[in-house]
C-alpha positions in Angstrom: 120.3 51.0 123.7 123.3 49.8 125.7 125.5 51.7 123.3 123.9 55.0 124.5 126.4 57.5 125.8 129.2 55.3 124.5 128.8 53.1 127.6 129.1 49.9 125.7 132.3 51.2 124.1 133.7 52.2 127.5 132.9 48.9 129.1 134.3 46.8 126.3 137.5 48.9 126.2 137.9 48.4 129.9 137.4 44.6 129.6 140.7 44.0 127.8 144.0 45.5 128.3 145.5 44.7 124.9 144.7 46.1 121.5 145.6 49.4 119.9 146.6 50.7 123.3 148.8 53.6 122.3 145.9 55.7 121.0 142.7 54.0 122.3 142.8 55.6 125.7 141.9 59.0 124.4 138.3 59.4 123.4 137.8 60.9 120.0 141.1 59.7 118.6 141.7 57.6 115.5 143.0 54.8 117.7 139.8 54.8 119.8 137.7 54.7 116.6 139.7 51.6 115.4 139.3 50.0 118.8 135.5 50.4 118.7 135.4 49.2 115.1 137.4 46.1 116.0 135.3 45.1 119.0 132.0 45.8 117.4 129.4 43.0 117.2 128.9 43.6 113.5 130.6 45.1 110.4 131.1 48.8 111.1 133.3 51.8 110.2 134.0 54.5 112.9 135.2 58.0 112.2 136.8 59.8 115.1 136.7 63.4 116.2 140.3 63.6 115.2 139.6 62.5 111.6 136.6 64.9 111.4 138.7 67.9 112.4 141.5 67.1 110.0 139.2 67.0 107.0 138.9 70.3 105.0 135.2 69.9 104.2 132.7 72.1 106.1 129.7 69.8 105.9 129.4 66.4 107.6 128.1 64.4 104.6 131.2 65.2 102.5 133.5 64.2 105.3 131.8 60.8 105.8 132.4 59.8 102.2 136.0 59.0 103.3 134.6 55.9 105.0 134.5 52.6 102.9 131.2 52.1 101.1 129.8 55.5 102.1 128.8 58.1 99.5 126.8 61.4 99.5 124.7 63.3 97.0 122.5 66.2 96.4 120.0 66.9 93.6 118.7 70.0 91.8 115.0 69.7 92.8 115.5 72.5 95.3 118.8 73.7 93.9 120.7 71.9 96.7 123.6 70.7 94.5 124.2 74.4 93.5 125.4 75.0 97.1 128.4 72.7 96.4 127.5 70.6 99.4 126.1 67.1 99.6 122.9 66.6 101.5 122.1 62.9 101.8 124.1 59.8 102.7 124.1 56.3 101.1 125.7 53.2 102.5 127.0 50.7 100.0 125.1 52.3 97.2 121.6 52.0 98.5 119.4 55.1 98.4 119.7 57.3 101.6 116.1 56.4 102.6 117.2 52.8 103.3 119.3 53.9 106.3 118.6 54.5 109.9 119.9 57.8 111.4 120.5 58.3 115.1 122.0 61.0 117.3 123.5 59.7 120.6 121.7 56.4 119.9 118.2 57.7 119.4 116.3 58.4 116.2 116.4 61.7 114.3 113.1 63.0 113.0 113.1 63.3 109.2 111.7 66.7 108.2 111.7 66.1 104.4 108.3 64.5 103.5 109.7 62.9 100.3 112.3 60.7 102.0 113.1 58.8 105.2 116.6 60.2 104.9 118.0 62.9 107.1 119.3 66.1 105.6 122.9 66.4 106.7 122.6 70.2 106.1 121.5 70.5 109.7 124.3 68.5 111.1 127.5 70.6 111.2 130.9 68.9 111.8 131.4 70.7 115.1 131.1 69.2 118.6 131.1 65.6 117.5 133.2 62.9 119.2 132.7 60.1 116.8 130.4 58.7 114.1 129.7 55.0 113.7 128.4 53.5 110.4 127.0 50.1 111.1 126.7 47.9 107.9 125.4 44.9 109.7 123.0 45.8 112.5 121.9 44.0 115.6 118.5 43.3 117.2 118.8 46.2 119.7 119.0 48.7 116.8 116.1 50.1 114.8 115.0 47.6 112.2 114.5 49.9 109.2 118.2 49.8 108.1 118.5 47.8 104.9 121.4 50.0 103.9 122.8 50.4 107.4 122.7 52.7 110.4 124.6 56.0 111.1 125.0 57.1 114.7 126.4 60.5 115.5 127.8 61.0 119.0 128.3 64.3 120.8 131.0 64.7 123.5 130.5 64.6 127.2 132.9 66.0 129.9 134.1 62.4 130.5 135.6 62.2 127.0 138.3 64.6 128.2 141.1 64.0 130.6 140.6 67.3 132.4 139.2 70.8 131.9 138.9 71.6 128.2 138.2 74.8 126.3 138.7 75.5 122.6 138.1 78.4 120.2 138.1 78.0 116.4 138.0 80.8 113.9 137.9 80.2 110.1 137.5 82.2 106.9 136.6 80.9 103.5 136.4 82.0 99.8 134.5 80.5 96.8 136.6 81.2 93.7 133.6 81.0 91.2 131.7 83.6 93.2 134.8 85.8 93.3 135.1 85.5 89.5 131.5 86.5 88.8 131.3 89.1 91.6 128.7 87.7 94.0 129.1 87.0 97.7 132.3 85.0 97.9 133.5 85.2 101.6 132.4 83.4 104.7 133.6 82.3 108.0 133.2 80.1 111.1 133.4 80.6 114.8 133.1 77.8 117.4 133.6 77.6 121.1 133.8 74.4 123.2 133.9 74.0 127.0 134.1 70.9 129.2 134.4 70.5 133.0 134.1 67.8 135.6 133.2 68.8 139.1 132.0 67.4 142.4 134.0 65.7 145.2 134.8 62.7 143.0 134.6 64.5 139.7 131.5 62.5 138.8 129.5 65.4 137.5 130.3 66.8 134.1 129.2 69.5 131.7 130.1 69.9 128.0 128.8 72.7 125.8 129.6 74.0 122.3 128.2 76.7 120.1 129.0 77.5 116.5 128.2 79.9 113.7 129.3 79.7 110.1 128.5 81.5 106.8 129.7 81.3 103.3 128.8 82.5 99.8 128.7 80.1 96.8 128.0 80.6 93.1 127.1 77.8 90.7 126.6 77.9 87.0 124.3 75.3 85.4 123.2 74.4 81.9 120.4 72.1 80.6 118.0 71.5 77.7 114.7 73.3 78.3 112.5 70.9 76.5 112.5 67.3 75.5 114.7 65.8 72.7 113.7 64.8 69.1 115.5 62.6 66.6 117.9 64.8 64.6 117.2 62.9 61.3 113.8 62.8 59.6 114.4 59.2 58.7 114.3 58.4 62.5 111.4 60.7 63.4 109.0 57.8 63.9 111.0 55.7 66.4 109.0 54.3 69.3 111.7 55.3 71.8 114.5 57.9 71.6 116.9 55.0 72.5 116.5 53.9 68.8 117.6 57.2 67.3 121.3 57.6 66.4 121.4 61.4 67.1 119.1 63.7 69.1 118.4 67.5 69.0 116.6 69.9 71.3 115.0 73.3 70.5 115.6 75.0 73.8 118.5 75.6 76.2 118.7 77.2 79.6 121.6 78.8 81.5 121.3 79.4 85.2 123.4 81.2 87.8 122.7 80.2 91.4 124.0 82.6 94.0 123.8 81.2 97.6 124.4 82.7 101.0 124.6 79.8 103.5 124.4 80.2 107.3 124.6 77.5 110.0 124.4 77.9 113.7 123.7 75.8 116.7 125.3 73.8 119.5 125.1 70.9 121.9 124.9 70.4 125.7 125.7 67.4 127.8 125.0 67.1 131.5 126.2 63.9 133.2 126.5 62.1 136.5 128.5 59.0 136.6 128.6 56.8 139.7 129.6 53.3 140.2 126.1 51.9 140.0 124.1 54.8 138.5 124.5 57.1 135.6 122.1 60.0 134.7 122.4 62.2 131.7 120.8 64.9 129.5 122.0 65.4 125.9 120.6 68.2 123.8 121.4 69.5 120.3 120.2 72.4 118.2 121.0 73.0 114.6 119.8 75.7 112.1 120.6 75.8 108.4 119.5 78.7 106.2 120.2 79.2 102.6 119.3 82.4 100.7 119.5 81.4 97.1 118.8 83.3 93.8 118.4 81.5 90.5 118.8 83.8 87.5 118.2 82.1 84.2 118.4 82.9 80.5 116.6 80.6 78.1 117.0 80.5 74.3 113.8 79.0 72.7 113.4 77.8 69.2 110.1 78.2 67.3 108.6 76.6 64.2 110.8 73.6 64.7 110.9 70.7 62.3 112.9 69.1 59.6 114.5 71.1 56.8 114.9 70.1 53.2 117.9 68.0 54.1 115.9 66.1 56.7 117.7 67.7 59.7 115.9 69.0 62.8 116.1 72.8 63.3 114.1 75.8 64.4 113.0 78.4 61.9 112.8 81.2 64.5 113.9 81.8 68.1 113.1 84.0 71.1 114.8 84.8 74.3 113.4 84.5 77.8 114.6 85.3 81.3 113.6 83.8 84.6 114.3 84.5 88.3 113.5 82.4 91.4 114.2 82.6 95.0 115.0 79.1 96.2 115.5 79.7 99.9 115.6 76.9 102.5 115.3 77.1 106.2 116.0 73.9 108.2 115.9 73.2 111.9 116.7 70.1 114.0 116.6 69.8 117.7 117.1 66.6 119.8 116.8 66.0 123.5 117.5 62.8 125.4 117.1 62.2 129.2 118.1 58.9 130.6 120.2 56.8 132.8 121.9 53.5 133.4 121.4 51.5 136.6 123.6 48.6 137.6 122.7 46.2 140.3 124.4 42.8 140.7 124.2 41.0 137.3 121.6 43.4 135.9 122.2 46.5 133.8 119.2 48.6 132.9 119.4 51.3 130.3 116.4 53.7 129.9 115.7 57.1 128.3 113.0 59.3 126.9 113.7 61.3 123.8 112.4 63.9 121.4 113.5 65.0 118.0 111.9 67.9 116.1 112.7 68.8 112.5 111.5 71.6 110.2 112.1 72.1 106.5 110.7 75.2 104.9 110.9 77.3 101.8 109.6 80.7 102.8 108.5 83.4 100.2 109.5 81.4 97.1 108.9 83.9 94.3 109.5 83.2 90.6 109.4 85.7 87.8 109.2 85.4 84.0 110.4 87.9 81.4 109.7 87.7 77.7 109.2 90.0 74.7 107.7 90.4 71.3 110.9 90.0 69.3 111.0 86.8 67.2 114.3 86.4 65.4 114.5 84.6 62.1 117.0 81.8 61.7 117.4 79.0 61.0 118.7 78.0 64.4 120.2 74.7 65.6 120.9 74.0 69.3 124.3 72.4 69.4 124.6 69.9 72.2 127.9 68.3 71.0 129.7 70.0 73.9 127.5 68.5 76.5 128.9 70.7 79.3 128.3 74.0 77.5 125.7 73.7 74.6 125.2 76.6 72.3 122.7 78.0 69.9 124.0 78.1 66.3 122.9 80.6 63.6 124.3 83.6 61.8 126.3 86.1 64.0 123.6 88.8 63.5 120.8 86.4 64.4 122.6 85.2 67.5 123.4 88.8 68.6 119.8 89.9 68.2 118.5 86.8 70.0 120.8 87.3 73.0 119.9 90.9 73.6 118.4 91.1 77.1 116.4 94.3 76.4 114.1 92.4 74.0 112.6 91.1 77.3 110.3 92.9 79.7 109.2 91.9 83.2 105.9 90.1 82.7 104.6 88.1 85.7 105.3 86.3 89.0 104.1 83.4 91.0 104.8 82.6 94.6 104.3 80.1 97.4 105.2 79.3 101.0 105.9 75.7 102.0 106.9 73.9 105.2 107.0 70.4 106.6 107.6 69.4 110.2 108.3 66.2 112.0 107.9 65.9 115.8 109.0 62.6 117.3 108.7 61.5 120.9 109.7 58.2 122.3 110.6 56.0 125.2 113.2 53.2 125.2 114.5 50.7 127.8 116.6 47.6 127.7 117.9 45.2 130.3 121.0 43.0 130.3 121.6 40.1 132.6 125.0 38.3 132.9 125.1 34.6 133.4 127.8 32.5 135.1 128.1 30.2 132.1 130.9 29.2 129.8 128.6 29.5 126.8 125.7 31.8 127.5 127.3 35.0 128.7 124.3 37.4 128.7 120.9 38.2 127.5 119.6 41.6 126.5 115.9 42.4 126.0 114.0 45.6 125.7 111.4 47.8 123.9 111.1 51.1 122.1 108.0 53.1 121.3 108.0 56.2 119.2 105.2 58.6 118.0 105.9 60.9 115.1 103.5 63.7 114.1 104.0 65.0 110.6 102.6 68.0 108.8 103.3 69.4 105.3 101.8 72.2 103.4 102.5 74.3 100.4 100.3 77.5 99.8 100.3 79.2 96.5 100.2 83.0 96.7 97.4 83.3 94.1 94.4 81.3 93.0 95.4 78.0 91.3 99.0 79.1 91.4 98.1 81.4 88.5 100.2 84.3 87.2 100.3 87.6 89.0 100.8 90.0 86.1 103.0 93.1 86.6 100.9 96.2 86.4 98.0 93.8 85.6 94.3 93.6 86.6 95.1 93.6 90.4 96.5 97.2 89.9 93.8 98.2 87.4 95.8 97.4 84.3 95.3 94.8 81.6 95.9 91.1 81.7 99.0 91.5 79.6 100.2 88.7 77.4 103.7 87.3 77.7 104.8 89.0 74.5 103.3 92.4 75.4 104.4 92.8 79.0 104.1 96.1 80.9 107.1 95.8 83.1 110.6 97.4 82.6 113.1 95.9 80.2 115.8 93.7 81.8 118.4 96.4 81.7 116.3 98.8 83.7 115.6 96.3 86.5 117.9 96.9 89.5 120.6 94.3 89.5 124.1 93.5 88.3 125.5 92.7 84.8 128.0 89.8 84.8 130.0 87.8 82.3 129.0 84.1 82.3 129.1 80.9 80.3 131.8 82.2 78.0 129.1 84.4 76.3 127.0 81.3 75.2 123.9 82.9 76.9 124.7 86.5 75.7 123.7 89.3 78.1 123.3 88.1 81.7 121.9 90.2 84.4 121.5 89.2 88.1 118.3 90.8 89.2 117.9 92.4 92.6 115.9 89.9 94.7 114.3 92.5 96.9 112.9 94.3 93.9 111.4 91.1 92.5 109.9 90.1 95.9 108.4 93.5 96.4 106.4 93.1 93.2 104.6 90.0 94.7 105.0 89.2 98.4 103.0 92.2 99.8 99.9 90.9 97.8 100.0 87.2 98.6 96.8 85.3 99.5 94.6 88.1 98.1 91.8 88.0 95.5 92.6 89.0 92.0 89.1 88.6 90.4 90.1 89.9 86.9 93.5 88.3 86.9 94.6 85.2 88.8 91.2 84.8 90.3 89.7 84.7 93.8 91.6 82.8 96.5 89.7 79.7 97.6 89.7 77.1 100.3 91.1 74.7 97.8 94.0 76.9 97.1 95.0 77.0 100.7 94.5 73.3 101.4 95.3 71.5 98.1 98.9 70.7 99.1 98.3 70.0 102.7 98.8 66.7 104.4 99.0 65.5 108.0 100.0 62.2 109.5 100.8 60.2 112.6 103.1 57.2 112.8 103.6 55.0 115.8 106.2 52.3 115.9 106.2 49.7 118.6 109.3 47.5 118.8 110.5 44.8 121.1 113.7 42.7 120.9 115.7 40.0 122.6 119.4 39.1 121.9 121.8 36.5 123.3 125.5 36.7 123.7 127.1 33.2 123.4 130.8 32.4 123.6 132.5 29.3 122.3 136.2 29.8 122.7 137.3 32.6 120.3 133.9 32.7 118.7 131.1 35.0 119.9 127.6 34.4 118.6 124.8 36.9 118.8 121.4 35.5 117.8 118.5 38.0 118.1 114.9 38.7 117.2 113.1 42.0 116.8 109.5 42.7 116.0 108.3 46.1 114.8 104.6 47.1 114.4 103.9 50.2 112.4 100.6 52.1 112.6 100.3 55.0 110.2 97.3 57.2 109.7 97.1 60.4 107.7 95.0 62.8 105.7 95.4 64.9 102.6 93.2 67.3 100.8 91.1 66.1 97.9 89.4 68.7 95.6 85.7 68.3 94.7 86.6 69.2 91.2 84.9 72.7 91.3 88.3 74.5 91.7 87.1 75.9 95.0 86.1 73.3 97.6 87.1 69.9 98.8 87.8 67.8 101.9 90.5 66.0 103.8 90.5 62.2 103.1 92.1 59.6 105.3 94.9 57.2 104.5 95.8 54.3 106.8 98.5 51.7 106.8 99.5 49.2 109.5 101.7 46.2 109.4 104.0 44.1 111.6 107.4 42.9 110.6 109.4 40.1 112.3 113.2 40.7 112.0 115.6 37.8 113.0 119.3 38.5 113.4 122.5 36.4 113.6 126.0 37.9 114.1 129.0 35.6 114.5 132.5 36.7 115.2 135.6 34.5 115.2 138.6 36.3 116.9 141.6 34.1 116.5 143.8 36.8 118.0 143.1 40.1 119.8 143.9 42.0 116.6 142.0 39.9 114.0 138.3 39.0 113.5 136.3 37.2 110.9 132.6 38.1 110.9 129.4 36.6 109.4 125.9 38.1 109.8 122.5 37.5 108.3 119.4 39.6 109.1 116.0 40.7 107.9 115.3 44.4 107.6 112.7 46.8 106.2 112.3 50.4 104.9 109.0 52.2 105.3 107.8 54.4 102.5 108.3 58.1 103.2 105.4 60.2 104.5 105.1 62.4 101.4 105.2 59.5 99.0 102.0 57.9 100.3 100.2 61.0 101.7 101.7 63.9 99.9 100.7 66.6 97.5 100.8 66.6 93.7 103.2 69.2 92.3 103.3 70.6 88.8 105.9 72.3 86.6 104.6 74.5 83.7 106.0 76.3 80.7 105.2 79.9 81.6 104.6 80.9 78.0 102.3 78.1 76.7 100.9 76.9 80.1 101.8 73.4 79.0 102.3 71.1 82.0 106.0 70.0 81.8 106.0 67.5 84.6 103.6 66.2 87.3 104.8 64.6 90.5 102.2 62.5 92.3 102.1 60.5 95.5 101.1 56.8 95.7 99.0 55.8 98.7 99.4 52.1 97.7 103.1 52.0 98.4 104.3 49.1 100.6 107.4 48.9 102.7 110.6 47.4 101.2 111.9 44.4 102.9 115.3 42.6 102.6 117.5 39.8 103.6 121.0 40.9 104.2 124.2 38.8 104.3 127.6 40.1 105.3 131.0 38.3 105.5 134.2 40.1 106.4 137.7 39.8 107.7 139.7 42.5 109.6 143.3 42.6 110.6 144.6 45.3 112.9 148.0 46.3 114.2 149.4 48.4 117.0 150.3 51.3 114.7 146.7 52.5 114.1 146.4 50.3 111.0 143.8 48.0 109.6 143.3 45.9 106.5 139.8 44.6 105.9 137.7 42.9 103.2 133.9 42.5 103.1 131.5 40.6 100.9 127.8 41.5 101.1 124.6 40.4 99.5 121.2 42.1 99.8 118.0 40.5 98.5 115.2 43.2 98.4 111.5 42.8 97.9 109.2 45.7 96.7 111.9 48.2 96.4 110.7 51.8 95.8 111.8 53.8 92.8 110.7 56.9 90.8 108.8 56.1 87.7 108.8 58.7 84.9 106.2 58.1 82.1 104.2 59.9 79.4 100.9 58.8 80.8 99.1 59.2 84.2 97.1 56.6 86.0 95.0 59.3 87.7 91.9 61.0 86.3 92.9 64.3 87.9 96.2 66.1 88.2 95.4 67.1 91.8 97.1 69.9 93.6 96.8 73.5 92.3 96.3 73.3 88.6 96.7 76.7 86.9 93.9 77.9 84.7 94.1 76.7 81.1 96.9 74.3 81.9 97.1 71.4 79.6 99.1 68.2 79.1 100.4 66.6 76.0 102.6 63.8 74.9 105.7 65.6 76.3 104.3 65.8 79.8 106.3 63.7 82.3 104.4 62.0 85.1 106.5 61.1 88.1 105.3 58.7 90.8 107.0 56.5 93.4 106.3 52.8 92.8 107.1 49.4 94.3 109.2 47.3 92.0 109.5 43.6 92.2 112.6 41.9 93.6 116.1 43.3 93.6 119.5 42.2 94.6 122.7 44.0 95.5 126.0 42.2 95.8 129.4 43.7 96.3 132.9 43.6 97.8 134.5 46.2 100.0 138.2 46.5 100.5 139.8 48.9 103.1 143.3 49.7 104.3 144.6 52.3 106.7 148.1 52.6 108.1 150.2 55.2 109.9 153.9 54.6 109.2 155.1 55.5 112.7 157.4 52.5 112.7 159.7 54.2 110.1 162.7 56.2 111.5 162.6 59.9 112.2 160.4 62.2 110.3 159.3 59.5 107.9 157.2 58.0 110.7 154.7 60.8 110.3 153.4 59.6 107.0 150.3 57.5 106.5 148.1 56.0 103.9 144.4 55.1 103.6 142.3 53.8 100.8 139.1 51.9 100.2 137.2 50.6 97.2 133.7 49.2 96.9 132.7 47.2 93.8 129.1 46.1 93.5 126.4 45.0 91.1 122.6 45.4 91.4 119.7 43.9 89.4 116.1 44.9 90.0 112.7 44.1 88.4 110.9 47.4 88.0 107.6 46.0 86.6 107.8 48.7 83.9 107.4 47.7 80.2 110.8 47.8 78.5 112.7 47.6 81.8 112.5 43.9 82.8 115.8 44.3 84.6 117.5 47.4 85.8 120.0 48.6 88.3 118.9 49.9 91.7 118.7 53.7 91.9 121.6 55.4 93.6 123.7 52.2 93.5 127.0 53.0 91.7 129.1 50.0 90.6 132.3 51.5 92.0 133.3 53.9 94.8 136.7 54.5 96.1 138.9 56.8 98.3 142.6 57.4 98.2 144.3 59.3 101.1 147.8 60.4 101.9 148.6 62.2 105.2 151.4 63.3 107.4 151.2 64.0 111.2 154.4 64.6 113.1 155.6 67.3 115.3 154.1 70.7 114.5 153.0 69.8 110.9 150.0 67.9 109.5 148.6 67.6 106.0 145.8 65.5 104.6 145.2 64.9 100.8 142.1 62.9 99.9 140.6 61.8 96.5 137.0 60.6 96.4 135.3 58.9 93.5 131.7 57.8 93.2 130.6 56.0 89.9 127.6 56.4 87.7 124.2 56.2 89.4 120.7 55.5 88.0 118.3 58.3 89.0 115.0 57.4 87.4 113.4 54.9 85.0 111.7 56.4 81.9 109.2 54.6 79.7 109.7 56.5 76.4 113.2 58.1 76.7 116.5 56.8 78.0 116.8 56.5 81.7 118.3 59.4 83.7 121.8 58.9 85.3 124.1 60.9 87.5 127.6 60.9 86.1 130.6 60.1 88.3 131.4 62.6 91.0 135.0 63.1 92.1 136.8 65.4 94.5 140.3 66.1 95.5 140.6 68.0 98.9 143.7 69.2 100.8 144.1 70.3 104.4 147.3 71.7 106.0 147.8 72.4 109.7 150.7 73.9 111.7 151.0 74.1 115.5 152.5 77.4 116.4 152.7 76.6 120.1 150.8 78.1 123.1 147.8 75.9 122.1 147.5 77.7 118.7 147.1 75.8 115.4 146.8 77.3 112.0 144.8 75.7 109.1 144.9 76.1 105.3 142.5 74.0 103.3 141.3 73.7 99.7 138.2 71.9 98.5 137.6 70.5 95.0 141.1 71.2 93.7 140.3 69.6 90.3 137.3 71.9 89.8 135.0 69.0 89.0 131.2 69.4 88.6 129.0 69.2 91.6 126.2 67.6 89.6 126.0 66.0 86.1 122.7 64.4 85.1 122.4 62.8 81.7 119.8 61.1 79.6 121.3 57.7 79.1 124.3 56.1 80.9 126.8 57.9 78.7 127.7 61.6 78.6 126.3 62.4 75.1 123.1 64.2 76.3 122.3 66.3 79.3 119.0 65.2 81.0 115.9 67.2 80.5 114.3 67.3 83.9 111.2 69.5 83.9 111.1 69.6 87.7 114.6 71.2 88.1 117.0 73.7 86.6 120.4 72.6 85.8 121.8 69.3 84.5 125.5 70.2 84.5 126.4 72.2 87.6 129.7 73.7 88.6 130.5 75.4 92.0 134.2 75.9 91.7 136.8 75.6 94.5 136.6 76.6 98.1 139.6 78.0 100.0 139.7 78.1 103.8 142.1 79.6 106.4 141.7 79.2 110.2 143.2 79.4 113.6 142.4 77.2 116.6 143.2 77.8 120.2 143.0 75.0 122.8 143.6 76.1 126.4 
């Protein structure tokens, strides 16, 4: 693109001498970001290096939520929300898969097979000069951007006025981990270096490297089975929506302890001449999480209605569970290119590569039960939705919560990994006309080839149980209530106080002890226990794919007085081929079957800007866009979640090879008014009309005759089994208004001139046709009706502070056919950052994240807060991660 290396920004900034001059000359400043935003062809928000460094957050996705219409989220499918960090980005409330993600102008390979989105875990907020969020895109940009496009730019030596070197050191503490007694400390170290050299200083090098670590603890609660009507008189309702009160018969309490490490860096090598530029840009990012999930479950038995017609359990048992939920993610990017100028021609060209890996190595889960059944009756009180409790006599509760009624019974394990390797070539050419109206034409092409692979290997045949001291070791195939392992109190670990005593005894097990019971024996035969390992076991969750995208575009730049008009056309042809394993049904053999999709998509664009003054602009744009279905949604594996005691299949997640791309027509209208004090006031109205939007359907029936994947021996489904599958809906629309204001008060006298304010609010409404019975109209998933930020800052002399409040409204997560839909309750955060310049280039930092101690994740059944969601594929519906405190020192020399 012509925007590569920031060349478009530099040329535009040089073209006019007026604007936000005071700050715009320094790359990476807030003024420079506002200048780029003002001169942009479409509606955009730009965050500067200066703003990124002032934010107290340590992950990029949370920092970006300060921009208008931008939100971030994590889920509990892999325990990500338990890290206290957001993972995925949304623009104007559309799911993260509807966005295009680029680094230095070229595409980032998505490693997660379940989404087109990029995990921002791998993108640390170090060594970034600016981030541009384009909400109305142009023909020279990737066409799969219904939501918008996010471009992350790394610095070059030409972004600095002279030699530059900087060292940053930071320490941090998680208060919840400190309270429980798990790893609570962490820190960050970063080094930056930039130099220009050569006779005319037209060669440059920039390099940075960073390492960070931190410990986080999260507590999470959720029901452990589906709900039933509380009253006998309502037991026969067709849907739980029709019951006035609901009850559950199982609760689970989880403590997630995480050790998070990030390291990486970037390198920029540049040559800038008058007519020729050459550059190499490279980045490397690694993100590793070592996570332990310790769970206590309280499980009712003989459940039904008592003589008064109220739902209860006659008996109850205790269970304990442990899982390693580690994640290792890698992202590398390389871009080699140049810009050639000759006469009226400007040619921009590059080749690029992006490689991503997402893996969960040595995932081990262990189950512990006993033969103690406690007589009740028991009720499971969910009135306090954030901390439900089991209710019975004190003696019954005390006996139920005794950890030493449980013994170590069995384990399961698996390794999984997905990779994405993208290569591409891009070129575009611009020609300037000597015309009053037709100023220039830009045309070009882009070809990318992405190779995808995903696999998940169970440790034992059919992902069956590996029993402690069982048949593999010459012992019996012990039943869950007659386990041969040690009682909980004798397993190496640490006793902690958690959940205000609601879960009773709580022991954090030693992960190495648990892993050593299982990992040394993976992929081996266990003929009298789990069974003999087969070809089907190894391949059942394996898929491969290749996606080639061919794109060409043309765009005109027309000028009519203060109005610039940019009509454009882009055509993208997608050719996807893949294969996944299909079992022959004999539980041993199978073959790879092929999946193919190819389609072409015409994408017209029109962007019009009226600039009555140099500091004001009215914009209108209309465009067509698409979003391709994710690799794993059409060519992925089937995954199951089971009740370890009964072998009942709790949930089944299946791919859908018939998914089609989502397309949309997008309208934007906005007005922006800037001033010379780094201020802006803007208002935007937008409308998106989508066709064939993709959503997750949850139902009680399957449209497949086989579960697929690795199905454990004797596993069975019943009316409580949830089947999850991505599906194309019908039409959908999203309409909204976005208001934004930012102002430094440097026109005030004296020290008062250091204050500043910023705020933005997005109000929107969505309607979608899901094609699911009972849901003729629904909201779009991940589309909150309201999002807003409020900020207050001071920057004068030696002192700086930044206080920011972020709120994201209720979001629909999934549509359910027989129970109320699942929603994510509002998320809100208050963060504070303080900085003081000591002199000699040294700056001290004190920051606090999540001052209000609000939950990191809150999933409910129904739009209200009355009932926590029962999601069989994840642990934790109400998740808290506490506050984070940071202290740091930066030296710039």
